[in-house]
Backbone as XML, in Angstrom:
<?xml version="1.0"?>
<chain id="A" units="angstrom">
  <residue number="1" name="MET">
    <atom name="N" x="0.849" y="-1.182" z="0.000"/>
    <atom name="CA" x="0.000" y="0.000" z="0.000"/>
    <atom name="C" x="0.896" y="1.247" z="0.000"/>
  </residue>
  <residue number="2" name="SER">
    <atom name="N" x="0.512" y="2.225" z="-0.771"/>
    <atom name="CA" x="1.347" y="3.416" z="-0.863"/>
    <atom name="C" x="1.174" y="4.283" z="0.383"/>
  </residue>
  <residue number="3" name="THR">
    <atom name="N" x="2.167" y="5.083" z="0.653"/>
    <atom name="CA" x="2.116" y="5.984" z="1.794"/>
    <atom name="C" x="0.966" y="6.968" z="1.648"/>
  </residue>
  <residue number="4" name="THR">
    <atom name="N" x="0.667" y="7.388" z="0.425"/>
    <atom name="CA" x="-0.441" y="8.313" z="0.204"/>
    <atom name="C" x="-1.755" y="7.694" z="0.638"/>
  </residue>
  <residue number="5" name="VAL">
    <atom name="N" x="-1.988" y="6.439" z="0.276"/>
    <atom name="CA" x="-3.224" y="5.759" z="0.666"/>
    <atom name="C" x="-3.292" y="5.633" z="2.187"/>
  </residue>
  <residue number="6" name="GLU">
    <atom name="N" x="-2.181" y="5.285" z="2.822"/>
    <atom name="CA" x="-2.149" y="5.195" z="4.282"/>
    <atom name="C" x="-2.447" y="6.558" z="4.907"/>
  </residue>
  <residue number="7" name="ASN">
    <atom name="N" x="-1.888" y="7.608" z="4.322"/>
    <atom name="CA" x="-2.112" y="8.971" z="4.796"/>
    <atom name="C" x="-3.595" y="9.335" z="4.697"/>
  </residue>
  <residue number="8" name="ILE">
    <atom name="N" x="-4.217" y="9.013" z="3.575"/>
    <atom name="CA" x="-5.650" y="9.278" z="3.373"/>
    <atom name="C" x="-6.464" y="8.528" z="4.426"/>
  </residue>
  <residue number="9" name="GLN">
    <atom name="N" x="-6.163" y="7.254" z="4.612"/>
    <atom name="CA" x="-6.912" y="6.443" z="5.584"/>
    <atom name="C" x="-6.751" y="6.997" z="6.998"/>
  </residue>
  <residue number="10" name="ARG">
    <atom name="N" x="-5.543" y="7.478" z="7.317"/>
    <atom name="CA" x="-5.302" y="8.067" z="8.639"/>
    <atom name="C" x="-6.112" y="9.360" z="8.790"/>
  </residue>
  <residue number="11" name="GLN">
    <atom name="N" x="-6.112" y="10.204" z="7.755"/>
    <atom name="CA" x="-6.880" y="11.457" z="7.816"/>
    <atom name="C" x="-8.365" y="11.163" z="8.040"/>
  </residue>
  <residue number="12" name="ILE">
    <atom name="N" x="-8.886" y="10.192" z="7.307"/>
    <atom name="CA" x="-10.307" y="9.852" z="7.410"/>
    <atom name="C" x="-10.628" y="9.295" z="8.793"/>
  </residue>
  <residue number="13" name="SER">
    <atom name="N" x="-9.738" y="8.461" z="9.338"/>
    <atom name="CA" x="-10.021" y="7.848" z="10.635"/>
    <atom name="C" x="-9.818" y="8.830" z="11.791"/>
  </residue>
  <residue number="14" name="GLU">
    <atom name="N" x="-8.911" y="9.800" z="11.645"/>
    <atom name="CA" x="-8.602" y="10.716" z="12.750"/>
    <atom name="C" x="-9.518" y="11.935" z="12.796"/>
  </residue>
  <residue number="15" name="ASN">
    <atom name="N" x="-10.233" y="12.232" z="11.719"/>
    <atom name="CA" x="-11.069" y="13.427" z="11.659"/>
    <atom name="C" x="-12.527" y="13.026" z="11.492"/>
  </residue>
  <residue number="16" name="PRO">
    <atom name="N" x="-13.341" y="13.243" z="12.536"/>
    <atom name="CA" x="-14.740" y="12.812" z="12.450"/>
    <atom name="C" x="-15.513" y="13.513" z="11.325"/>
  </residue>
  <residue number="17" name="ILE">
    <atom name="N" x="-15.138" y="14.750" z="11.021"/>
    <atom name="CA" x="-15.786" y="15.487" z="9.934"/>
    <atom name="C" x="-14.663" y="16.055" z="9.071"/>
  </residue>
  <residue number="18" name="LEU">
    <atom name="N" x="-14.588" y="15.577" z="7.841"/>
    <atom name="CA" x="-13.461" y="15.912" z="6.969"/>
    <atom name="C" x="-13.964" y="16.162" z="5.559"/>
  </residue>
  <residue number="19" name="ILE">
    <atom name="N" x="-13.500" y="17.257" z="4.978"/>
    <atom name="CA" x="-13.830" y="17.534" z="3.583"/>
    <atom name="C" x="-12.541" y="17.631" z="2.781"/>
  </residue>
  <residue number="20" name="TYR">
    <atom name="N" x="-12.505" y="16.874" z="1.704"/>
    <atom name="CA" x="-11.446" y="17.009" z="0.703"/>
    <atom name="C" x="-11.998" y="17.967" z="-0.338"/>
  </residue>
  <residue number="21" name="MET">
    <atom name="N" x="-11.301" y="19.080" z="-0.539"/>
    <atom name="CA" x="-11.851" y="20.123" z="-1.397"/>
    <atom name="C" x="-10.756" y="20.830" z="-2.178"/>
  </residue>
  <residue number="22" name="LYS">
    <atom name="N" x="-11.179" y="21.633" z="-3.127"/>
    <atom name="CA" x="-10.256" y="22.484" z="-3.876"/>
    <atom name="C" x="-10.234" y="23.839" z="-3.189"/>
  </residue>
  <residue number="23" name="GLY">
    <atom name="N" x="-9.086" y="24.156" z="-2.588"/>
    <atom name="CA" x="-8.958" y="25.385" z="-1.822"/>
    <atom name="C" x="-9.172" y="25.121" z="-0.348"/>
  </residue>
  <residue number="24" name="SER">
    <atom name="N" x="-9.531" y="26.185" z="0.375"/>
    <atom name="CA" x="-9.778" y="26.096" z="1.814"/>
    <atom name="C" x="-11.190" y="26.597" z="2.101"/>
  </residue>
  <residue number="25" name="PRO">
    <atom name="N" x="-11.706" y="26.312" z="3.300"/>
    <atom name="CA" x="-13.048" y="26.805" z="3.617"/>
    <atom name="C" x="-13.154" y="28.331" z="3.478"/>
  </residue>
  <residue number="26" name="GLN">
    <atom name="N" x="-12.077" y="29.049" z="3.812"/>
    <atom name="CA" x="-12.094" y="30.502" z="3.701"/>
    <atom name="C" x="-11.924" y="30.972" z="2.254"/>
  </residue>
  <residue number="27" name="LEU">
    <atom name="N" x="-11.261" y="30.156" z="1.443"/>
    <atom name="CA" x="-10.964" y="30.551" z="0.065"/>
    <atom name="C" x="-11.127" y="29.356" z="-0.869"/>
  </residue>
  <residue number="28" name="PRO">
    <atom name="N" x="-12.378" y="28.903" z="-1.076"/>
    <atom name="CA" x="-12.596" y="27.764" z="-1.978"/>
    <atom name="C" x="-12.164" y="28.113" z="-3.400"/>
  </residue>
  <residue number="29" name="GLN">
    <atom name="N" x="-11.615" y="27.123" z="-4.089"/>
    <atom name="CA" x="-11.091" y="27.344" z="-5.441"/>
    <atom name="C" x="-12.017" y="26.815" z="-6.528"/>
  </residue>
  <residue number="30" name="CYS">
    <atom name="N" x="-13.203" y="26.339" z="-6.149"/>
    <atom name="CA" x="-14.189" y="25.970" z="-7.163"/>
    <atom name="C" x="-15.580" y="26.103" z="-6.565"/>
  </residue>
  <residue number="31" name="GLY">
    <atom name="N" x="-16.564" y="26.294" z="-7.416"/>
    <atom name="CA" x="-17.931" y="26.517" z="-6.970"/>
    <atom name="C" x="-18.507" y="25.356" z="-6.184"/>
  </residue>
  <residue number="32" name="PHE">
    <atom name="N" x="-18.179" y="24.137" z="-6.598"/>
    <atom name="CA" x="-18.707" y="22.959" z="-5.905"/>
    <atom name="C" x="-18.151" y="22.883" z="-4.482"/>
  </residue>
  <residue number="33" name="SER">
    <atom name="N" x="-16.842" y="23.155" z="-4.343"/>
    <atom name="CA" x="-16.251" y="23.164" z="-3.000"/>
    <atom name="C" x="-16.875" y="24.278" z="-2.161"/>
  </residue>
  <residue number="34" name="ALA">
    <atom name="N" x="-17.119" y="25.439" z="-2.764"/>
    <atom name="CA" x="-17.715" y="26.569" z="-2.042"/>
    <atom name="C" x="-19.107" y="26.209" z="-1.530"/>
  </residue>
  <residue number="35" name="GLN">
    <atom name="N" x="-19.938" y="25.605" z="-2.383"/>
    <atom name="CA" x="-21.299" y="25.235" z="-1.974"/>
    <atom name="C" x="-21.274" y="24.197" z="-0.857"/>
  </residue>
  <residue number="36" name="THR">
    <atom name="N" x="-20.398" y="23.214" z="-0.996"/>
    <atom name="CA" x="-20.322" y="22.135" z="-0.005"/>
    <atom name="C" x="-19.870" y="22.676" z="1.337"/>
  </residue>
  <residue number="37" name="VAL">
    <atom name="N" x="-18.855" y="23.534" z="1.317"/>
    <atom name="CA" x="-18.317" y="24.083" z="2.559"/>
    <atom name="C" x="-19.347" y="25.008" z="3.226"/>
  </residue>
  <residue number="38" name="GLN">
    <atom name="N" x="-20.124" y="25.741" z="2.439"/>
    <atom name="CA" x="-21.164" y="26.604" z="3.015"/>
    <atom name="C" x="-22.211" y="25.753" z="3.734"/>
  </residue>
  <residue number="39" name="ALA">
    <atom name="N" x="-22.627" y="24.660" z="3.122"/>
    <atom name="CA" x="-23.605" y="23.764" z="3.752"/>
    <atom name="C" x="-23.025" y="23.184" z="5.044"/>
  </residue>
  <residue number="40" name="LEU">
    <atom name="N" x="-21.753" y="22.811" z="5.001"/>
    <atom name="CA" x="-21.104" y="22.229" z="6.177"/>
    <atom name="C" x="-20.956" y="23.270" z="7.284"/>
  </residue>
  <residue number="41" name="MET">
    <atom name="N" x="-20.542" y="24.479" z="6.932"/>
    <atom name="CA" x="-20.361" y="25.531" z="7.934"/>
    <atom name="C" x="-21.699" y="25.921" z="8.568"/>
  </residue>
  <residue number="42" name="ALA">
    <atom name="N" x="-22.786" y="25.800" z="7.827"/>
    <atom name="CA" x="-24.110" y="26.128" z="8.366"/>
    <atom name="C" x="-24.498" y="25.195" z="9.503"/>
  </residue>
  <residue number="43" name="CYS">
    <atom name="N" x="-23.851" y="24.046" z="9.607"/>
    <atom name="CA" x="-24.135" y="23.092" z="10.681"/>
    <atom name="C" x="-23.513" y="23.537" z="12.004"/>
  </residue>
  <residue number="44" name="GLY">
    <atom name="N" x="-22.571" y="24.460" z="11.956"/>
    <atom name="CA" x="-22.028" y="25.050" z="13.170"/>
    <atom name="C" x="-21.015" y="24.218" z="13.924"/>
  </residue>
  <residue number="45" name="GLU">
    <atom name="N" x="-20.425" y="23.230" z="13.285"/>
    <atom name="CA" x="-19.421" y="22.398" z="13.970"/>
    <atom name="C" x="-18.069" y="22.554" z="13.288"/>
  </residue>
  <residue number="46" name="ARG">
    <atom name="N" x="-17.013" y="22.326" z="14.067"/>
    <atom name="CA" x="-15.658" y="22.355" z="13.498"/>
    <atom name="C" x="-15.467" y="21.144" z="12.596"/>
  </residue>
  <residue number="47" name="PHE">
    <atom name="N" x="-14.680" y="21.324" z="11.556"/>
    <atom name="CA" x="-14.364" y="20.215" z="10.667"/>
    <atom name="C" x="-12.969" y="20.411" z="10.122"/>
  </residue>
  <residue number="48" name="ALA">
    <atom name="N" x="-12.391" y="19.319" z="9.672"/>
    <atom name="CA" x="-11.065" y="19.350" z="9.065"/>
    <atom name="C" x="-11.219" y="19.421" z="7.555"/>
  </residue>
  <residue number="49" name="PHE">
    <atom name="N" x="-10.181" y="19.927" z="6.901"/>
    <atom name="CA" x="-10.207" y="19.936" z="5.441"/>
    <atom name="C" x="-8.822" y="19.626" z="4.906"/>
  </residue>
  <residue number="50" name="VAL">
    <atom name="N" x="-8.811" y="19.093" z="3.688"/>
    <atom name="CA" x="-7.571" y="18.874" z="2.954"/>
    <atom name="C" x="-7.748" y="19.546" z="1.602"/>
  </residue>
  <residue number="51" name="ASN">
    <atom name="N" x="-6.830" y="20.445" z="1.270"/>
    <atom name="CA" x="-6.853" y="21.115" z="-0.024"/>
    <atom name="C" x="-6.156" y="20.205" z="-1.036"/>
  </residue>
  <residue number="52" name="VAL">
    <atom name="N" x="-6.939" y="19.605" z="-1.930"/>
    <atom name="CA" x="-6.358" y="18.655" z="-2.885"/>
    <atom name="C" x="-5.494" y="19.352" z="-3.929"/>
  </residue>
  <residue number="53" name="LEU">
    <atom name="N" x="-5.660" y="20.665" z="-4.087"/>
    <atom name="CA" x="-4.797" y="21.389" z="-5.026"/>
    <atom name="C" x="-3.370" y="21.482" z="-4.486"/>
  </residue>
  <residue number="54" name="ASP">
    <atom name="N" x="-3.223" y="21.517" z="-3.154"/>
    <atom name="CA" x="-1.897" y="21.544" z="-2.526"/>
    <atom name="C" x="-1.319" y="20.141" z="-2.343"/>
  </residue>
  <residue number="55" name="ASN">
    <atom name="N" x="-2.145" y="19.123" z="-2.579"/>
    <atom name="CA" x="-1.744" y="17.729" z="-2.340"/>
    <atom name="C" x="-2.063" y="16.883" z="-3.568"/>
  </residue>
  <residue number="56" name="PRO">
    <atom name="N" x="-1.270" y="17.031" z="-4.652"/>
    <atom name="CA" x="-1.588" y="16.307" z="-5.885"/>
    <atom name="C" x="-1.595" y="14.788" z="-5.727"/>
  </residue>
  <residue number="57" name="ASP">
    <atom name="N" x="-0.798" y="14.267" z="-4.785"/>
    <atom name="CA" x="-0.798" y="12.820" z="-4.558"/>
    <atom name="C" x="-2.146" y="12.378" z="-3.999"/>
  </residue>
  <residue number="58" name="ILE">
    <atom name="N" x="-2.690" y="13.123" z="-3.060"/>
    <atom name="CA" x="-4.012" y="12.807" z="-2.509"/>
    <atom name="C" x="-5.073" y="12.993" z="-3.584"/>
  </residue>
  <residue number="59" name="ARG">
    <atom name="N" x="-4.945" y="14.057" z="-4.366"/>
    <atom name="CA" x="-5.918" y="14.311" z="-5.440"/>
    <atom name="C" x="-5.962" y="13.145" z="-6.424"/>
  </residue>
  <residue number="60" name="ALA">
    <atom name="N" x="-4.806" y="12.535" z="-6.662"/>
    <atom name="CA" x="-4.731" y="11.414" z="-7.601"/>
    <atom name="C" x="-5.250" y="10.115" z="-6.983"/>
  </residue>
  <residue number="61" name="GLU">
    <atom name="N" x="-4.966" y="9.889" z="-5.708"/>
    <atom name="CA" x="-5.271" y="8.598" z="-5.077"/>
    <atom name="C" x="-6.659" y="8.516" z="-4.459"/>
  </residue>
  <residue number="62" name="LEU">
    <atom name="N" x="-7.161" y="9.617" z="-3.906"/>
    <atom name="CA" x="-8.423" y="9.555" z="-3.170"/>
    <atom name="C" x="-9.589" y="9.020" z="-4.003"/>
  </residue>
  <residue number="63" name="PRO">
    <atom name="N" x="-9.749" y="9.416" z="-5.269"/>
    <atom name="CA" x="-10.869" y="8.846" z="-6.033"/>
    <atom name="C" x="-10.836" y="7.315" z="-6.090"/>
  </residue>
  <residue number="64" name="LYS">
    <atom name="N" x="-9.645" y="6.721" z="-6.092"/>
    <atom name="CA" x="-9.539" y="5.256" z="-6.100"/>
    <atom name="C" x="-9.929" y="4.691" z="-4.739"/>
  </residue>
  <residue number="65" name="VAL">
    <atom name="N" x="-9.453" y="5.325" z="-3.669"/>
    <atom name="CA" x="-9.758" y="4.870" z="-2.309"/>
    <atom name="C" x="-11.261" y="4.982" z="-2.050"/>
  </residue>
  <residue number="66" name="ALA">
    <atom name="N" x="-11.839" y="6.126" z="-2.451"/>
    <atom name="CA" x="-13.244" y="6.410" z="-2.150"/>
    <atom name="C" x="-14.195" y="5.769" z="-3.149"/>
  </residue>
  <residue number="67" name="ASN">
    <atom name="N" x="-13.672" y="5.384" z="-4.307"/>
    <atom name="CA" x="-14.519" y="4.944" z="-5.407"/>
    <atom name="C" x="-15.515" y="6.058" z="-5.771"/>
  </residue>
  <residue number="68" name="TRP">
    <atom name="N" x="-15.012" y="7.296" z="-5.717"/>
    <atom name="CA" x="-15.801" y="8.496" z="-6.012"/>
    <atom name="C" x="-14.882" y="9.415" z="-6.811"/>
  </residue>
  <residue number="69" name="PRO">
    <atom name="N" x="-15.237" y="9.758" z="-8.048"/>
    <atom name="CA" x="-14.262" y="10.375" z="-8.948"/>
    <atom name="C" x="-14.013" y="11.863" z="-8.761"/>
  </residue>
  <residue number="70" name="THR">
    <atom name="N" x="-14.889" y="12.568" z="-8.050"/>
    <atom name="CA" x="-14.812" y="14.030" z="-8.072"/>
    <atom name="C" x="-14.587" y="14.616" z="-6.685"/>
  </residue>
  <residue number="71" name="PHE">
    <atom name="N" x="-14.283" y="15.907" z="-6.675"/>
    <atom name="CA" x="-14.144" y="16.685" z="-5.444"/>
    <atom name="C" x="-15.164" y="17.806" z="-5.487"/>
  </residue>
  <residue number="72" name="PRO">
    <atom name="N" x="-15.634" y="18.236" z="-4.340"/>
    <atom name="CA" x="-15.243" y="17.845" z="-2.986"/>
    <atom name="C" x="-15.823" y="16.497" z="-2.576"/>
  </residue>
  <residue number="73" name="GLN">
    <atom name="N" x="-15.259" y="15.979" z="-1.478"/>
    <atom name="CA" x="-15.766" y="14.763" z="-0.857"/>
    <atom name="C" x="-15.901" y="15.032" z="0.638"/>
  </residue>
  <residue number="74" name="LEU">
    <atom name="N" x="-17.092" y="14.801" z="1.158"/>
    <atom name="CA" x="-17.321" y="14.943" z="2.594"/>
    <atom name="C" x="-17.322" y="13.563" z="3.239"/>
  </residue>
  <residue number="75" name="TRP">
    <atom name="N" x="-16.501" y="13.426" z="4.274"/>
    <atom name="CA" x="-16.416" y="12.183" z="5.042"/>
    <atom name="C" x="-16.857" y="12.479" z="6.466"/>
  </residue>
  <residue number="76" name="VAL">
    <atom name="N" x="-17.739" y="11.646" z="7.001"/>
    <atom name="CA" x="-18.189" y="11.789" z="8.381"/>
    <atom name="C" x="-18.028" y="10.433" z="9.066"/>
  </residue>
  <residue number="77" name="GLU">
    <atom name="N" x="-17.236" y="10.444" z="10.129"/>
    <atom name="CA" x="-16.962" y="9.227" z="10.904"/>
    <atom name="C" x="-16.507" y="8.073" z="10.013"/>
  </residue>
  <residue number="78" name="GLY">
    <atom name="N" x="-15.588" y="8.376" z="9.124"/>
    <atom name="CA" x="-14.979" y="7.336" z="8.302"/>
    <atom name="C" x="-15.795" y="6.892" z="7.107"/>
  </residue>
  <residue number="79" name="GLU">
    <atom name="N" x="-16.973" y="7.480" z="6.903"/>
    <atom name="CA" x="-17.837" y="7.099" z="5.781"/>
    <atom name="C" x="-17.932" y="8.250" z="4.791"/>
  </residue>
  <residue number="80" name="LEU">
    <atom name="N" x="-17.849" y="7.934" z="3.531"/>
    <atom name="CA" x="-18.040" y="8.944" z="2.501"/>
    <atom name="C" x="-19.519" y="9.313" z="2.446"/>
  </residue>
  <residue number="81" name="VAL">
    <atom name="N" x="-19.817" y="10.577" z="2.692"/>
    <atom name="CA" x="-21.195" y="11.066" z="2.594"/>
    <atom name="C" x="-21.506" y="11.347" z="1.129"/>
  </residue>
  <residue number="82" name="GLY">
    <atom name="N" x="-20.583" y="12.037" z="0.456"/>
    <atom name="CA" x="-20.781" y="12.310" z="-0.961"/>
    <atom name="C" x="-20.129" y="13.621" z="-1.365"/>
  </residue>
  <residue number="83" name="GLY">
    <atom name="N" x="-20.499" y="14.062" z="-2.544"/>
    <atom name="CA" x="-19.965" y="15.293" z="-3.102"/>
    <atom name="C" x="-20.957" y="16.433" z="-2.964"/>
  </residue>
  <residue number="84" name="CYS">
    <atom name="N" x="-20.750" y="17.456" z="-3.752"/>
    <atom name="CA" x="-21.526" y="18.689" z="-3.651"/>
    <atom name="C" x="-23.028" y="18.449" z="-3.736"/>
  </residue>
  <residue number="85" name="ASP">
    <atom name="N" x="-23.500" y="17.772" z="-4.765"/>
    <atom name="CA" x="-24.948" y="17.603" z="-4.958"/>
    <atom name="C" x="-25.595" y="16.929" z="-3.754"/>
  </residue>
  <residue number="86" name="ILE">
    <atom name="N" x="-24.971" y="15.869" z="-3.265"/>
    <atom name="CA" x="-25.523" y="15.106" z="-2.144"/>
    <atom name="C" x="-25.511" y="15.942" z="-0.870"/>
  </residue>
  <residue number="87" name="VAL">
    <atom name="N" x="-24.389" y="16.621" z="-0.592"/>
    <atom name="CA" x="-24.264" y="17.412" z="0.633"/>
    <atom name="C" x="-25.255" y="18.573" z="0.623"/>
  </residue>
  <residue number="88" name="VAL">
    <atom name="N" x="-25.374" y="19.270" z="-0.502"/>
    <atom name="CA" x="-26.308" y="20.398" z="-0.584"/>
    <atom name="C" x="-27.750" y="19.905" z="-0.447"/>
  </residue>
  <residue number="89" name="GLU">
    <atom name="N" x="-28.062" y="18.789" z="-1.072"/>
    <atom name="CA" x="-29.414" y="18.218" z="-0.950"/>
    <atom name="C" x="-29.701" y="17.833" z="0.507"/>
  </residue>
  <residue number="90" name="MET">
    <atom name="N" x="-28.728" y="17.196" z="1.163"/>
    <atom name="CA" x="-28.909" y="16.812" z="2.568"/>
    <atom name="C" x="-29.091" y="18.045" z="3.447"/>
  </residue>
  <residue number="91" name="HIS">
    <atom name="N" x="-28.329" y="19.105" z="3.140"/>
    <atom name="CA" x="-28.467" y="20.356" z="3.897"/>
    <atom name="C" x="-29.870" y="20.933" z="3.703"/>
  </residue>
  <residue number="92" name="ASN">
    <atom name="N" x="-30.327" y="20.959" z="2.465"/>
    <atom name="CA" x="-31.637" y="21.549" z="2.150"/>
    <atom name="C" x="-32.789" y="20.767" z="2.766"/>
  </residue>
  <residue number="93" name="ASN">
    <atom name="N" x="-32.647" y="19.436" z="2.890"/>
    <atom name="CA" x="-33.768" y="18.667" z="3.454"/>
    <atom name="C" x="-33.573" y="18.347" z="4.943"/>
  </residue>
  <residue number="94" name="GLY">
    <atom name="N" x="-32.559" y="18.954" z="5.561"/>
    <atom name="CA" x="-32.399" y="18.841" z="7.011"/>
    <atom name="C" x="-31.665" y="17.612" z="7.497"/>
  </residue>
  <residue number="95" name="GLU">
    <atom name="N" x="-31.060" y="16.841" z="6.611"/>
    <atom name="CA" x="-30.363" y="15.619" z="7.025"/>
    <atom name="C" x="-28.904" y="15.861" z="7.422"/>
  </residue>
  <residue number="96" name="LEU">
    <atom name="N" x="-28.299" y="16.923" z="6.875"/>
    <atom name="CA" x="-26.861" y="17.121" z="7.080"/>
    <atom name="C" x="-26.548" y="17.543" z="8.514"/>
  </residue>
  <residue number="97" name="GLU">
    <atom name="N" x="-27.290" y="18.507" z="9.034"/>
    <atom name="CA" x="-26.960" y="19.050" z="10.356"/>
    <atom name="C" x="-26.984" y="17.994" z="11.458"/>
  </residue>
  <residue number="98" name="PRO">
    <atom name="N" x="-28.045" y="17.153" z="11.568"/>
    <atom name="CA" x="-28.003" y="16.132" z="12.627"/>
    <atom name="C" x="-26.837" y="15.156" z="12.453"/>
  </residue>
  <residue number="99" name="LEU">
    <atom name="N" x="-26.518" y="14.794" z="11.221"/>
    <atom name="CA" x="-25.396" y="13.888" z="10.964"/>
    <atom name="C" x="-24.095" y="14.505" z="11.475"/>
  </residue>
  <residue number="100" name="VAL">
    <atom name="N" x="-23.864" y="15.767" z="11.124"/>
    <atom name="CA" x="-22.632" y="16.461" z="11.510"/>
    <atom name="C" x="-22.599" y="16.695" z="13.017"/>
  </residue>
  <residue number="101" name="LYS">
    <atom name="N" x="-23.711" y="17.117" z="13.587"/>
    <atom name="CA" x="-23.748" y="17.397" z="15.031"/>
    <atom name="C" x="-23.534" y="16.120" z="15.843"/>
  </residue>
  <residue number="102" name="GLN">
    <atom name="N" x="-24.115" y="15.006" z="15.411"/>
    <atom name="CA" x="-23.918" y="13.738" z="16.125"/>
    <atom name="C" x="-22.459" y="13.306" z="16.048"/>
  </residue>
  <residue number="103" name="ALA">
    <atom name="N" x="-21.842" y="13.451" z="14.891"/>
    <atom name="CA" x="-20.427" y="13.081" z="14.746"/>
    <atom name="C" x="-19.556" y="13.954" z="15.634"/>
  </residue>
  <residue number="104" name="ALA">
    <atom name="N" x="-19.834" y="15.246" z="15.659"/>
    <atom name="CA" x="-19.045" y="16.175" z="16.480"/>
    <atom name="C" x="-19.227" y="15.852" z="17.968"/>
  </residue>
  <residue number="105" name="GLU">
    <atom name="N" x="-20.455" y="15.541" z="18.370"/>
    <atom name="CA" x="-20.736" y="15.221" z="19.771"/>
    <atom name="C" x="-20.024" y="13.928" z="20.171"/>
  </residue>
  <residue number="106" name="ARG">
    <atom name="N" x="-20.062" y="12.916" z="19.315"/>
    <atom name="CA" x="-19.352" y="11.653" z="19.627"/>
    <atom name="C" x="-17.851" y="11.903" z="19.722"/>
  </residue>
  <residue number="107" name="ALA">
    <atom name="N" x="-17.321" y="12.762" z="18.857"/>
    <atom name="CA" x="-15.891" y="13.065" z="18.905"/>
    <atom name="C" x="-15.540" y="13.766" z="20.212"/>
  </residue>
  <residue number="108" name="ARG">
    <atom name="N" x="-16.402" y="14.691" z="20.658"/>
    <atom name="CA" x="-16.161" y="15.379" z="21.937"/>
    <atom name="C" x="-16.199" y="14.385" z="23.096"/>
  </residue>
  <residue number="109" name="GLN">
    <atom name="N" x="-17.157" y="13.460" z="23.070"/>
    <atom name="CA" x="-17.262" y="12.462" z="24.140"/>
    <atom name="C" x="-16.027" y="11.570" z="24.150"/>
  </residue>
  <residue number="110" name="ASN">
    <atom name="N" x="-15.547" y="11.202" z="22.968"/>
    <atom name="CA" x="-14.340" y="10.364" z="22.887"/>
    <atom name="C" x="-13.127" y="11.109" z="23.424"/>
  </residue>
  <residue number="111" name="GLU">
    <atom name="N" x="-13.024" y="12.406" z="23.107"/>
    <atom name="CA" x="-11.896" y="13.207" z="23.608"/>
    <atom name="C" x="-11.956" y="13.307" z="25.127"/>
  </residue>
  <residue number="112" name="GLU">
    <atom name="N" x="-13.173" y="13.536" z="25.657"/>
    <atom name="CA" x="-13.322" y="13.643" z="27.115"/>
    <atom name="C" x="-12.976" y="12.320" z="27.781"/>
  </residue>
  <residue number="113" name="GLY">
    <atom name="N" x="-13.420" y="11.233" z="27.186"/>
    <atom name="CA" x="-13.125" y="9.907" z="27.726"/>
    <atom name="C" x="-11.626" y="9.622" z="27.718"/>
  </residue>
  <residue number="114" name="ALA">
    <atom name="N" x="-10.940" y="10.078" z="26.676"/>
    <atom name="CA" x="-9.503" y="9.824" z="26.547"/>
    <atom name="C" x="-8.701" y="10.660" z="27.544"/>
  </residue>
  <residue number="115" name="SER">
    <atom name="N" x="-9.221" y="11.815" z="27.940"/>
    <atom name="CA" x="-8.445" y="12.703" z="28.824"/>
    <atom name="C" x="-8.697" y="12.432" z="30.304"/>
  </residue>
  <residue number="116" name="GLU">
    <atom name="N" x="-9.657" y="11.597" z="30.607"/>
    <atom name="CA" x="-9.952" y="11.314" z="32.028"/>
    <atom name="C" x="-8.940" y="10.365" z="32.631"/>
  </residue>
</chain>
């Protein structure tokens, strides 16, 4: 297994809410990433991001790992949620926020449990 694939798997497992996107949440580099990040930010929880434009190895390998060809990609608790269309649709019909809030709450509980 390549180091890039291991790196991707580690990022996905270590970050309960993770978006692979073009650019950053503050400065998205494509419209799809901008829409996805806006929907995610509306949920009000912290999330991690990886700018695939700064990481060409991840940009090349992640579609194979995820079996999903495009960016952005939202991952929650190790599962691929989907890309822009799916995330925006989930946001619009009220499914995204509970998913994100539950993941963030479980991550907080795990952190508290680990520090006791």
